[in-house]
C-alpha positions as CSV (number, residue, x, y, z in Angstrom):
1,T,70.7,209.6,44.9
2,T,67.6,207.7,46.3
3,N,69.4,205.0,48.2
4,P,72.8,206.8,49.3
5,D,75.9,205.2,51.0
6,P,75.9,204.9,54.7
7,S,77.4,208.0,56.5
8,F,80.6,205.9,57.7
9,I,81.7,205.6,54.2
10,G,84.9,207.7,53.7
11,T,84.9,208.5,57.5
12,A,87.0,206.9,60.3
13,I,84.9,204.2,62.2
14,R,85.4,204.8,66.1
15,N,83.4,201.8,67.4
16,L,81.4,198.9,66.4
17,F,78.6,197.0,68.3
18,F,75.5,195.0,68.1
19,Y,72.1,196.3,69.1
20,R,68.5,195.0,68.6
21,N,69.7,192.3,66.0
22,R,71.6,195.0,64.1
23,L,75.4,195.7,63.5
24,G,76.2,199.3,64.5
25,F,79.0,201.8,63.6
26,L,80.0,205.1,65.1
27,A,81.6,207.5,62.7
28,Q,82.2,211.0,63.8
29,E,78.8,212.5,64.9
30,S,76.7,209.6,63.4
31,V,75.3,206.3,64.4
32,I,74.7,203.9,61.8
33,L,72.7,200.5,62.2
34,S,72.4,197.8,59.6
35,K,69.3,196.2,58.4
36,A,67.5,194.1,61.0
37,G,68.9,190.5,60.9
38,D,71.1,191.3,57.8
39,Y,74.2,192.6,59.4
40,F,76.2,193.7,56.2
41,N,73.4,195.4,54.4
42,F,73.3,199.1,55.0
43,F,70.9,200.0,52.0
44,A,67.2,200.5,52.0
45,T,64.9,197.9,50.6
46,T,63.3,200.4,48.1
47,A,63.4,204.3,47.8
48,Q,59.6,204.6,47.5
49,V,58.7,203.5,51.2
50,V,60.6,203.3,54.4
51,T,60.3,199.7,56.0
52,D,60.7,198.8,59.7
53,D,63.8,196.7,59.0
54,D,65.6,199.3,57.0
55,P,69.0,200.7,58.1
56,I,69.2,203.5,60.6
57,D,71.6,206.4,60.0
58,I,71.2,209.3,62.4
59,T,73.4,212.3,63.3
60,A,73.8,213.7,66.8
61,T,73.5,217.4,67.0
62,S,74.5,219.9,69.6
63,T,75.9,223.3,70.2
64,K,79.4,222.0,70.2
65,P,81.0,219.6,67.6
66,V,80.2,216.0,68.4
67,T,82.5,213.1,68.1
68,L,80.9,209.7,69.3
69,N,83.4,207.1,70.8
70,Y,81.6,204.2,72.4
71,V,78.2,203.0,73.5
72,Q,76.3,201.2,76.4
73,N,73.3,199.2,76.0
74,T,70.6,199.9,78.6
75,N,66.8,198.8,79.0
76,T,65.7,202.3,78.0
77,G,68.0,202.4,74.7
78,L,71.5,202.8,73.5
79,V,73.6,205.4,75.5
80,L,76.2,207.0,73.1
81,F,79.1,208.8,74.8
82,G,80.8,211.8,73.0
83,Q,83.7,213.6,74.4
84,N,81.6,216.5,75.9
85,E,78.1,215.1,75.7
86,Q,76.0,211.8,75.9
87,F,73.1,211.0,73.8
88,L,70.2,208.4,74.1
89,L,69.1,206.3,71.2
90,S,65.6,205.0,71.7
91,N,62.4,204.3,70.3
92,D,59.5,205.7,72.7
93,A,56.4,205.0,70.8
94,T,56.8,201.4,70.0
95,D,58.9,198.3,70.6
96,V,59.9,198.2,66.9
97,L,63.3,200.0,66.3
98,S,63.0,201.3,62.8
99,P,63.9,204.5,61.0
100,K,60.6,206.0,61.5
101,T,60.7,205.4,65.4
102,A,64.3,206.0,66.2
103,N,65.1,209.1,68.2
104,L,68.6,210.5,69.3
105,N,68.4,213.0,72.1
106,S,70.8,214.6,74.3
107,L,71.1,212.8,77.6
108,S,73.8,214.8,79.6
109,K,76.8,216.9,79.1
110,Y,79.7,215.6,81.0
111,E,83.4,215.1,79.6
112,A,84.1,211.5,79.0
113,D,87.5,210.1,78.2
114,P,87.5,209.1,74.4
115,K,89.9,206.1,75.0
116,V,88.6,204.3,78.1
117,S,85.3,202.9,77.4
118,S,82.2,203.2,79.8
119,I,81.2,200.2,81.9
120,P,77.8,198.8,83.2
121,L,77.1,198.8,86.9
122,G,73.9,196.8,86.8
123,T,71.1,199.4,86.5
124,S,73.4,202.3,85.9
125,L,76.4,203.3,84.0
126,A,79.9,204.6,84.9
127,F,82.6,206.4,82.8
128,I,85.7,208.5,83.5
129,S,86.9,212.0,82.9
130,K,90.5,213.2,83.1
131,T,92.3,216.4,84.1
132,D,95.9,217.1,83.8
133,L,96.9,215.0,87.0
134,Y,93.9,213.0,88.0
135,T,90.9,210.7,86.9
136,R,87.5,211.2,88.1
137,M,84.5,208.7,87.8
138,I,80.9,209.7,87.0
139,Q,78.0,207.4,87.5
140,L,74.5,207.6,85.7
141,A,71.6,206.3,87.2
142,R,67.9,206.0,86.3
143,I,68.5,206.5,82.5
144,R,65.1,207.4,80.9
145,S,64.1,209.1,77.8
146,D,61.6,211.4,79.3
147,M,63.7,213.0,82.3
148,P,67.5,213.5,82.9
149,P,69.5,210.9,84.5
150,I,70.8,210.9,88.3
151,P,74.5,211.8,88.1
152,A,77.0,211.0,90.9
153,T,80.8,211.7,91.1
154,V,81.9,208.4,92.6
155,T,85.6,209.8,93.1
156,T,84.6,213.0,95.2
157,T,86.0,211.4,98.4
158,V,89.3,210.4,96.7
159,S,89.7,213.3,94.3
160,E,93.5,212.9,94.0
161,L,93.9,209.1,94.3
162,I,93.6,208.1,90.6
163,P,96.1,209.4,88.3
164,S,95.2,210.5,84.7
165,T,97.3,207.8,83.2
166,I,94.5,205.3,83.5
167,T,94.1,203.1,80.2
168,S,91.9,200.2,81.5
169,M,88.7,200.0,83.3
170,I,86.3,196.9,83.8
171,S,83.3,196.2,86.2
172,S,81.6,193.2,87.6
173,P,77.9,194.4,88.3
174,A,77.6,190.8,90.2
175,L,80.4,191.6,92.6
176,S,79.9,195.4,92.6
177,I,83.4,196.0,92.0
178,I,85.2,198.3,89.5
179,S,88.9,197.9,88.7
180,M,91.1,200.5,87.0
181,G,94.8,200.6,85.9
182,E,97.4,201.6,83.7
183,K,98.8,199.3,81.2
184,G,102.5,198.8,82.0
185,S,102.1,199.5,85.7
186,K,101.7,197.4,88.7
187,T,99.1,199.5,90.7
188,L,95.4,198.7,90.5
189,Y,92.6,201.2,91.9
190,Q,89.5,199.4,92.9
191,F,86.1,200.4,93.9
192,R,83.6,198.3,95.8
193,F,80.1,199.1,96.8
194,F,77.0,197.7,98.2
195,D,73.6,199.1,97.0
196,S,70.1,198.3,98.1
197,D,66.8,199.8,96.6
198,E,68.7,202.1,94.4
199,E,70.5,203.6,97.5
200,R,74.4,203.2,98.2
201,L,74.9,201.8,101.7
202,Q,78.6,201.3,101.7
203,S,81.6,201.7,99.3
204,T,85.3,201.9,99.5
205,W,88.4,202.7,97.4
206,Y,91.7,200.9,97.7
207,K,95.0,200.2,95.9
208,W,96.4,196.8,94.7
209,E,100.0,196.0,93.8
210,L,100.3,193.4,91.1
211,T,103.1,190.8,90.7
212,G,103.9,192.3,87.2
213,N,103.0,195.1,84.9
214,L,99.3,195.2,83.8
215,L,98.6,194.0,80.2
216,D,94.9,193.2,80.5
217,Q,92.3,192.5,83.2
218,F,88.8,190.9,83.2
219,F,86.2,189.1,85.5
220,D,84.9,185.6,85.2
221,V,82.0,184.9,87.6
222,S,83.5,185.5,91.0
223,T,87.3,185.6,90.0
224,Y,89.4,188.6,89.0
225,Y,92.0,187.9,86.4
226,A,95.0,190.1,85.6
227,V,97.4,189.5,82.6
228,V,100.7,190.7,83.7
229,S,104.3,191.0,82.4
230,N,107.1,190.0,84.6
231,G,110.5,190.4,82.9
232,T,110.3,188.4,79.6
233,K,107.4,186.4,80.8
234,A,103.6,186.9,80.5
235,L,101.5,185.5,83.5
236,V,97.8,185.3,84.3
237,A,97.2,186.0,88.0
238,S,93.7,185.1,89.4
239,F,92.0,186.3,92.6
240,D,88.7,184.9,94.1
241,L,86.8,188.0,95.3
242,T,84.3,186.2,97.3
243,Q,86.4,184.7,100.3
244,A,89.8,185.4,101.8
245,S,92.7,183.2,100.1
246,E,94.4,180.7,102.3
247,Q,96.8,179.7,99.7
248,G,98.4,183.1,99.4
């Protein structure tokens, strides 16, 4: 009674992550963080007083039912993405994240695809929202706890380019590039941009055809890697994105 189970007990866990030296879980509308530095302990030290390293268990509340799907860490706090709303877990009053200082407030109200996780873009975040036919990408910049973020729909100029079948999205903030694709398809949709002083000076969308069907994709420094299937073989194709390839 005085030291109850964490709220993910008996509920499907939708995501796991680390944040501020704590192991975190998302379960339905709740975000649960372990004791600081004690990743598998989700019980308070004592029922008589709340200590700074005690577990954190907060429920996101809204006018609509909330299901939290994934998170992204920012310098302001932890952004939690629900299917119809985004929330910010922060501790405004102090640098210490504890049950007494943690706040969970609504950040924005956009539809976010529950299966394709958001991505970091350096100082901002991006996520996708799907209609029956197409996919659109939304970027949130200047994420702060005291004012709404600045949103931008990145796919406005190519509203019918990206199909709604996208299942994989990655980014390289250093290269200023986003890559999206459907696992089992040869087609990639990539977005490159150049920002200066929080202003976008140049950007472009284009399509790539891989040598096989996409299985996975990732960036490593300045190289893009695609794991593809070609018949009965699985291959890793690499592309240096900092210069033109003379080898073909």
